[in-house]
C-alpha positions in Angstrom: 0.8 26.1 22.2 0.2 23.5 24.8 -1.1 21.1 21.7 2.4 22.1 20.3 4.5 21.1 23.4 2.4 17.9 23.4 3.8 16.9 19.7 7.0 18.1 19.7 7.2 15.4 22.8 5.2 13.2 21.0 8.1 13.6 18.2 10.9 13.0 20.5 9.4 9.7 22.0 8.8 8.5 18.4 12.6 9.0 17.8 13.3 7.2 20.9 10.9 4.9 20.8 12.1 4.3 17.0 15.7 3.8 18.1 15.8 1.4 20.7 13.0 -0.9 17.8 14.7 -3.1 17.9 15.1 -3.7 21.2 10.9 -3.7 21.6 10.4 -6.0 19.9 13.0 -8.5 21.4 11.5 -7.9 24.6 8.1 -8.2 22.8 9.2 -11.5 21.5 10.4 -12.7 24.8 6.4 -12.4 26.1 6.4 -15.5 27.7 1.8 -16.4 26.5 0.7 -16.8 23.2 -1.7 -14.2 25.0 0.4 -11.3 25.4 2.1 -11.3 22.5 -1.1 -10.9 21.0 -2.8 -8.8 23.8 0.3 -6.2 23.0 0.1 -5.9 19.4 -3.3 -5.5 19.3 -2.6 -2.2 21.1 0.9 -1.2 19.2 -1.8 -1.0 15.8 -3.4 1.7 17.2 -1.5 3.1 19.5 0.2 6.8 19.6 3.9 5.9 20.4 3.4 4.0 16.9 1.7 6.5 15.4 4.3 9.0 17.2 6.8 6.8 16.2 6.2 6.9 11.9 5.8 10.9 12.1 9.2 11.0 13.6 11.0 8.0 10.4 8.6 10.5 8.5 10.4 13.5 9.5 14.1 12.1 9.7 13.9 10.9 6.4 11.8 14.3 5.0 15.1 15.6 7.0 17.6 13.2 5.3 16.3 14.1 2.2 17.1 17.7 2.5 21.1 17.7 3.5 21.5 14.7 0.8 20.0 15.2 -2.4 21.1 11.1 -3.4 18.7 9.7 -0.3 15.8 12.0 -1.9 16.5 10.3 -5.4 17.3 6.6 -3.5 14.1 7.4 -1.4 12.0 8.2 -4.0 13.1 5.4 -6.3 13.1 2.9 -4.1 9.5 3.5 -2.9 8.1 3.8 -5.8 9.3 0.7 -6.9 8.3 -1.3 -4.0 4.7 0.4 -5.0 5.5 -0.6 -8.8 6.4 -4.9 -8.1 3.2 -4.6 -5.3 1.0 -3.6 -8.4 2.1 -5.9 -11.0 1.9 -8.5 -8.3 -1.5 -8.0 -8.2 -2.5 -7.1 -11.9 -2.0 -11.1 -12.3 -5.2 -11.0 -10.0 -7.4 -9.4 -13.0 -6.2 -13.5 -15.0 -6.8 -14.9 -12.2 -10.5 -13.5 -11.9 -11.7 -13.7 -15.2 -9.8 -16.9 -16.0 -12.4 -18.2 -12.7 -15.6 -16.3 -13.9 -14.9 -18.7 -17.3 -14.6 -21.4 -14.9 -17.9 -20.5 -13.3 -20.2 -19.4 -16.5 -18.8 -22.8 -18.3 -19.7 -25.2 -15.3 -23.2 -23.5 -14.5 -24.5 -22.8 -17.9 -23.0 -25.0 -20.1 -22.5 -28.5 -18.2 -25.6 -27.0 -15.6 -23.3 -28.7 -12.4 -23.2 -26.3 -9.3 -19.8 -27.2 -7.5 -16.4 -27.1 -9.2 -14.5 -30.3 -7.9 -10.5 -30.0 -8.6 -8.8 -32.9 -7.9 -6.0 -34.0 -10.2 -4.3 -37.7 -10.2 -7.2 -37.8 -7.8 -6.0 -35.7 -5.2 -8.8 -33.9 -4.5 -7.6 -30.3 -3.9 -11.0 -28.2 -4.6 -14.1 -28.3 -3.8 -16.0 -25.3 -3.8 -20.4 -24.5 -4.5 -19.7 -21.9 -7.7 -22.0 -19.0 -5.4 -18.4 -20.0 -3.2 -15.9 -18.5 -6.5 -18.5 -16.2 -7.2 -18.1 -14.5 -3.9 -14.7 -15.3 -3.9 -14.3 -13.1 -7.4 -14.9 -10.2 -5.1 -11.8 -11.0 -3.2 -9.9 -10.7 -6.1 -11.1 -7.3 -6.9 -10.1 -6.3 -3.5 -6.9 -7.1 -3.6 -6.6 -5.6 -7.5 -7.2 -2.3 -5.9 -6.0 -2.8 -2.2 -2.7 -3.7 -3.4 -1.7 -1.7 -7.0 -4.0 1.7 -6.3 -0.1 3.3 -5.0 1.4 1.4 -7.7 -1.9 3.1 -9.9 -0.9 6.8 -8.7 2.5 6.3 -9.8 1.0 6.6 -12.6 -1.6 9.3 -12.5 -4.3 6.8 -13.1 -6.5 8.2 -10.8 -9.6 10.4 -11.8 -8.3 14.2 -11.5 -10.4 17.2 -11.1 -8.9 20.1 -12.5 -10.0 23.5 -11.5 -6.4 25.9 -11.9 -3.6 23.0 -11.7 -3.6 22.5 -15.1 -2.4 26.9 -15.5 0.1 26.7 -12.9 3.7 27.0 -13.0 6.1 24.7 -13.2 7.4 25.0 -9.5 4.2 25.8 -8.3 2.8 22.1 -9.5 5.9 21.3 -7.7 4.7 23.1 -4.2 0.5 22.3 -4.2 1.7 18.2 -5.0 4.3 18.7 -2.4 1.0 20.2 0.4 -1.1 18.2 -0.9 0.5 15.2 -0.1 0.9 16.5 3.4 -2.0 18.6 4.0 -4.8 15.5 2.8 -2.5 12.2 1.1 -0.7 11.3 4.7 -4.0 12.4 6.6 -6.1 10.4 5.2 -3.9 7.2 4.9 -2.9 7.4 8.5 -7.2 8.3 9.3 -7.9 4.8 7.2 -5.5 2.9 9.5 -6.1 4.0 12.9 -10.9 3.0 12.0 -10.1 -0.1 10.2 -7.0 -1.4 13.0 -10.1 -1.8 14.9 -12.4 -3.3 12.7 -9.9 -6.4 11.3 -8.9 -6.9 14.6 -11.6 -7.4 15.6 -12.9 -9.8 12.7 -9.5 -11.4 12.9 -9.3 -12.6 16.6 -11.4 -13.8 19.7 -10.3 -10.7 21.7 -12.5 -8.0 23.8 -14.1 -5.5 21.3 -11.4 -3.0 20.1 -12.7 0.5 18.8 -10.9 4.0 18.1 -10.8 5.0 21.6 -9.6 1.8 23.5 -6.7 1.7 25.0 -6.4 -2.1 26.7 -7.6 -5.5 25.1 -7.7 -8.9 25.7 -6.1 -11.5 23.4 -8.3 -14.9 23.7 -7.4 -16.3 20.7 -8.4 -16.1 16.6 -11.7 -16.3 15.4 -11.4 -14.8 12.0 -15.2 -14.4 11.2 -17.0 -15.2 8.0 -20.2 -15.2 7.1 -23.1 -17.7 7.3 -24.1 -17.6 2.7 -23.1 -20.5 0.9 -20.9 -16.7 -0.5 -17.0 -16.4 -0.3 -17.2 -16.4 3.8 -13.6 -14.6 4.5 -14.9 -11.4 5.9 -12.1 -11.2 8.2 -9.8 -11.4 4.9 -11.8 -8.1 3.2 -11.5 -6.4 6.4 -7.4 -6.8 6.6 -6.9 -6.2 2.9 -7.8 -2.6 4.2 -5.1 -2.5 6.1 -2.8 -2.9 3.5 -4.6 -0.6 1.6 -3.5 2.3 4.0 -0.3 1.1 4.5 0.9 0.8 0.5 -1.0 4.4 -0.2 1.1 5.9 3.2 4.3 4.2 1.8 3.1 5.8 -2.1 2.1 9.6 0.0 5.6 9.3 1.3 6.7 8.6 -2.2 4.7 11.7 -3.2 5.7 14.6 -1.4 9.2 13.6 -2.0 8.8 13.1 -5.1 7.5 16.8 -5.4 10.4 18.3 -2.4 13.0 16.7 -5.4 11.1 18.3 -8.2 11.5 22.2 -6.1 14.5 20.9 -5.8 15.5 20.7 -9.6 13.5 21.0 -12.6 11.9 18.6 -15.2 11.4 16.2 -12.4 7.2 16.0 -12.5 5.2 14.7 -10.0 4.1 11.2 -12.3 7.3 10.5 -13.3 6.8 9.7 -17.4 8.9 6.8 -17.9 9.3 3.2 -16.8 12.3 1.3 -15.2 11.0 -1.1 -18.9 10.4 2.4 -20.8 13.9 3.1 -19.0 15.7 0.6 -20.2 14.7 0.9 -23.1 16.1 4.5 -23.6 19.9 3.2 -22.0 19.8 0.3 -25.0 19.7 2.6 -27.9 22.6 4.2 -26.1 20.2 7.6 -25.6 22.9 10.2 -23.8 20.6 9.8 -20.8 23.4 8.1 -17.3 21.6 9.4 -15.4 17.8 9.6 -14.0 17.7 13.6 -14.7 19.1 13.0 -17.6 16.3 9.8 -18.9 13.7 13.0 -17.3 14.9 15.5 -20.2 14.5 12.5 -23.4 12.8 13.7 -25.7 12.3 9.9 -28.3 9.4 8.3 -30.0 10.9 4.7 -28.3 8.7 1.3 -31.1 7.9 -0.7 -28.0 6.6 -3.1 -29.9 8.0 -7.1 -29.2 11.2 -7.4 -31.2 11.1 -10.6 -32.9 14.1 -13.4 -32.6 
């Protein structure tokens, strides 16, 4: 009982802190030294106050979604649209990765070089050893995984082990996905953030090393941890990208929870949307009876996605 009361108290405080967030940010900005600002920021990233504030925000969004169907749909489509845009941006790193890999092979195997010099018009913009560039490919892959995982989840592209799910009714599937997002996906993303925050900040900053139990910090400057090898040395960047991964998956977990709430309230709303915005535009261009998102979900039509000739 005491634990329940403590959680309720934390949620109330989180809602108050959420309402006071602009004032809190202003107070943080008014701190006199950079050390005070960065110390406060370091502690805030894994504080219980921050956790309860996020939980309070999630609860407010959930209540508003129950009250207003329009708010529910707009929130789901907005969050999914954000993760979809981030995923599309991250996909460009595949092209960059492939292009750089080809350059490394050509320079190393054809010209027998050990470095890649990029100096257009005599202006040296890059001069890195091939071993460093090879290590950089790992960072591109990390960016792709971290920033596109939420988008991949929207499309239902992650591996799934189906034992009983496929045989359930429509309502049962939406309810199972709704509970799964609350019991598994949301807590997992929070734990990833909670454990990754001290790892990333200790790597990026000169400070008293913190851990998941720390309630004190002393920021002393920027560190930007690097390795002593000739490979890509931005160790701090690999650790920081974990926070990006956790944040984007948390956003997608919220969207997934609300999408399945939407599915429990209305028929024909899938956990993973059938149509992307590009396909929706294609449907509308064909003048189909699809004036709303709900109508689009009910359209069953073959779409020619071949490039149009001018």
